C-alpha positions in Angstrom: 241.2 79.8 191.0 238.6 77.7 193.0 236.8 75.4 190.5 233.1 75.6 190.6 231.5 72.1 191.2 228.2 70.9 189.8 225.4 72.2 192.0 222.6 70.5 190.1 222.3 68.2 187.1 219.2 68.8 185.0 218.5 66.2 182.3 216.9 67.7 179.2 213.2 67.0 178.6 212.0 66.2 175.1 209.1 68.4 174.2 207.3 69.7 171.1 207.5 73.4 170.2 206.4 75.6 167.3 204.5 73.6 164.8 205.7 70.3 166.1 209.5 70.6 166.3 211.2 68.3 168.8 213.5 70.1 171.3 215.3 69.1 174.4 214.7 71.7 177.2 216.7 72.0 180.4 216.1 75.5 181.8 212.4 76.2 181.8 211.4 72.8 183.2 209.9 71.7 186.5 213.4 70.7 187.6 214.8 74.2 186.8 212.2 76.9 186.2 214.9 79.5 185.6 218.5 80.3 186.4 218.5 84.1 186.7 219.2 85.8 184.3 218.5 82.8 182.1 214.9 81.8 181.4 215.1 78.9 179.0 217.5 76.7 177.2 216.4 74.6 174.2 218.7 72.2 172.4 217.3 71.2 169.0 219.0 68.5 167.0 217.9 65.9 164.5 218.7 64.2 161.2 215.0 63.5 160.7 213.2 66.3 158.9 209.9 65.2 160.3 211.2 66.5 163.7 212.0 70.0 162.4 210.5 70.7 159.1 207.4 72.4 160.5 209.6 75.1 162.1 208.4 77.9 164.3 205.7 79.9 162.5 204.7 83.4 163.6 204.7 83.8 167.4 205.1 86.8 169.9 207.7 87.7 172.5 207.9 90.4 175.1 210.2 91.2 178.0 213.4 89.3 177.2 216.2 88.4 174.7 216.4 85.3 172.5 219.9 84.1 171.6 220.0 81.4 168.9 223.2 79.6 167.9 223.1 77.3 164.9 225.5 74.3 164.9 224.2 72.7 161.7 221.5 73.5 159.2 219.8 76.6 157.8 217.0 78.6 159.3 215.3 81.8 158.0 214.2 84.4 160.5 211.5 87.0 159.8 210.1 89.6 162.3 207.9 92.6 162.8 211.0 94.9 162.8 211.4 94.1 159.1 214.4 91.8 159.5 214.9 88.7 157.3 217.7 86.7 158.9 219.6 83.9 157.1 221.0 81.8 159.9 223.4 79.1 158.8 225.8 76.6 160.5 228.1 78.4 163.0 226.0 81.6 163.0 224.3 83.4 165.9 221.3 85.6 166.2 220.4 88.0 169.1 216.9 89.5 169.3 215.9 91.9 172.0 212.1 91.4 172.0 211.6 94.1 174.7 208.2 95.7 174.4 207.2 93.3 171.7 208.1 91.4 168.5 206.4 88.9 166.2 208.7 86.6 164.5 209.1 83.2 162.8 212.0 80.8 162.4 211.5 78.4 159.5 213.9 75.7 158.2 215.4 76.3 154.7 216.2 72.6 154.2 214.1 69.5 153.7 216.8 66.9 154.7 220.0 66.7 156.6 220.9 67.7 160.2 219.3 70.7 161.9 221.1 71.4 165.3 221.6 74.3 167.6 220.6 76.1 170.8 218.1 78.8 171.8 218.7 80.6 175.1 216.3 83.1 176.6 217.9 85.9 178.6 215.9 88.1 180.9 215.8 91.9 180.6 215.8 94.2 183.6 212.5 95.9 184.4 213.7 99.2 183.1 214.2 97.7 179.6 211.3 95.4 179.3 209.2 98.1 177.4 212.1 99.6 175.5 212.4 99.3 171.7 213.3 95.9 170.2 216.6 95.3 168.5 218.2 92.6 166.3 221.6 91.4 165.5 222.8 88.5 163.4 226.3 87.2 162.9 227.6 84.7 160.3 230.0 82.0 161.4 233.0 83.9 160.0 232.3 86.9 162.3 232.6 84.8 165.5 236.1 84.8 167.0 237.7 81.4 167.3 240.7 80.5 169.4 242.5 77.3 168.4 245.1 75.9 170.8 246.7 72.5 171.4 243.8 70.0 171.8 241.3 72.9 172.3 239.0 75.0 170.1 236.9 77.8 171.5 234.3 79.9 169.7 233.6 83.1 171.6 230.0 84.2 171.1 229.8 86.5 174.1 232.2 87.6 176.8 236.0 87.0 176.3 238.5 84.2 176.1 242.3 84.4 175.6 242.0 88.0 174.7 239.3 87.6 172.1 236.0 89.4 172.6 232.6 87.9 171.5 230.3 89.5 169.0 227.5 89.9 171.6 227.6 92.3 174.5 224.8 92.4 177.1 225.7 95.2 179.6 222.8 94.2 181.9 224.0 90.7 182.5 227.6 90.5 181.1 226.8 87.2 179.5 229.7 84.7 178.7 228.9 82.2 176.0 231.6 79.9 174.7 231.4 76.8 172.4 234.3 74.6 173.5 235.7 71.5 171.7 238.3 69.4 173.6 240.3 66.4 172.4 240.3 63.3 174.5 241.8 63.9 177.9 242.3 67.7 177.3 241.5 70.2 180.1 239.8 73.6 179.8 239.9 76.4 182.4 238.0 79.6 182.4 237.4 82.2 185.1 233.8 82.9 185.9 232.9 85.7 188.4 231.7 84.2 191.7 228.5 86.2 191.6 227.4 85.0 188.2 225.0 82.1 187.6 226.3 79.7 185.0 226.0 76.3 183.5 227.8 73.8 181.2 225.9 71.7 178.6 227.8 68.8 177.0 226.4 67.8 173.7 229.2 65.7 172.2 231.4 63.2 173.9 231.8 63.2 177.7 233.5 65.3 180.3 234.0 65.9 184.0 233.5 69.2 185.7 235.7 69.8 188.8 236.1 66.0 188.8 232.3 65.3 188.7 230.8 63.6 185.6 228.9 65.9 183.4 226.7 63.6 181.3 225.8 64.4 177.7 222.5 66.2 177.2 222.2 67.2 180.8 222.6 70.8 182.1 225.2 71.1 184.8 224.5 74.1 187.0 227.7 75.7 188.4 228.1 75.8 192.2 230.2 78.3 194.2 233.7 79.2 193.0 235.7 81.4 190.8 235.8 79.5 187.5 235.4 76.2 185.7 237.7 73.3 185.1 236.6 70.7 182.6 238.4 67.6 181.5 237.2 65.7 178.4 236.7 61.9 178.5 238.0 59.2 176.2 235.8 60.4 173.3 236.7 64.1 173.6 234.0 66.6 174.4 232.1 69.5 173.0 230.0 71.8 175.3 228.7 75.3 175.8 229.7 77.3 178.8 227.3 80.1 179.7 227.3 82.5 182.6 225.7 85.8 183.5 225.1 88.3 186.2 221.7 87.7 187.9 219.2 90.6 187.8 217.6 89.7 191.1 214.1 90.9 190.1 210.8 89.1 190.2 210.1 86.8 187.2 206.5 86.3 186.1 206.2 84.2 182.9 203.3 83.2 180.7 204.5 81.4 177.6 206.2 83.9 175.4 205.8 86.8 177.8 208.2 87.4 180.7 207.5 90.4 183.0 207.9 91.4 186.6 204.2 91.3 187.7 201.0 89.4 186.9 199.4 92.7 185.8 202.1 93.3 183.2 201.6 89.8 181.9 197.8 90.4 181.6 198.7 93.7 179.7 200.9 91.8 177.3 198.2 89.3 176.6 195.7 92.1 176.0 198.1 94.0 173.8 198.8 90.9 171.7 195.1 90.1 171.2 194.4 93.7 170.3 197.3 93.9 167.8 199.2 96.4 170.0 202.2 94.3 171.0 204.5 95.5 168.3 205.4 98.9 166.9 204.5 97.7 163.3 201.8 95.5 161.8 202.5 91.8 161.4 204.7 91.0 158.4 203.1 87.6 158.1 199.9 88.6 156.2 198.5 85.9 154.0 200.0 86.0 150.6 203.3 87.6 151.7 
């Protein structure tokens, strides 16, 4: 297996989202507009409730998938499909917005740590106006492989014979949460044609011998897999990869389509109340 080197390091930018929540964004920034099929990666994490308590009130999406992974904390999801999700530490949520969804993500805690990731995954043109779908998985449902000096949670794809809970046939996404003891090594095959990245959020590590700083996204270069060695503090990171769609990407905020005309239609549909198949569930007094 030829290890994939770091092609680009993208430091996460601190921005304000939702009603004033502080997030650190790496994909979806001037340094890395997208990494086909991935459109955005936000890392949220704070012990200060002032940085997360306002949450993400009702907002629309069209044309892609949101994949939320909670590391710590408690968030409630509500959407125009009628779903009420209860996302707690270690759980994951997959929402195919497709033709249109209105949803909210609101903290269910007033103190303590709130931490996790939200990844946006593009949909192929043929599915952008398909029906929305929703899946949610508690921590206990996510396979975990514990070996000497290594723990791997398999959210999507496979590792050591265990299959993740999410399957995206369009992009064959691999999504692993890996914890390594100090000096431990981790290897994983990643198809050469897939785009991928590593994001270290605890400790420190080296990817194919190159330093992978904490809170910076390491885009994978050419090769057949990844080889990561933890530093003196150990390391925890996510490894994500997927098959590119190779289609035009036109994005305007929460709408991601293939042409400008489709974006203008999405905006018009939202303004006219036609974005979703059902009325907004966020009526005053609900």
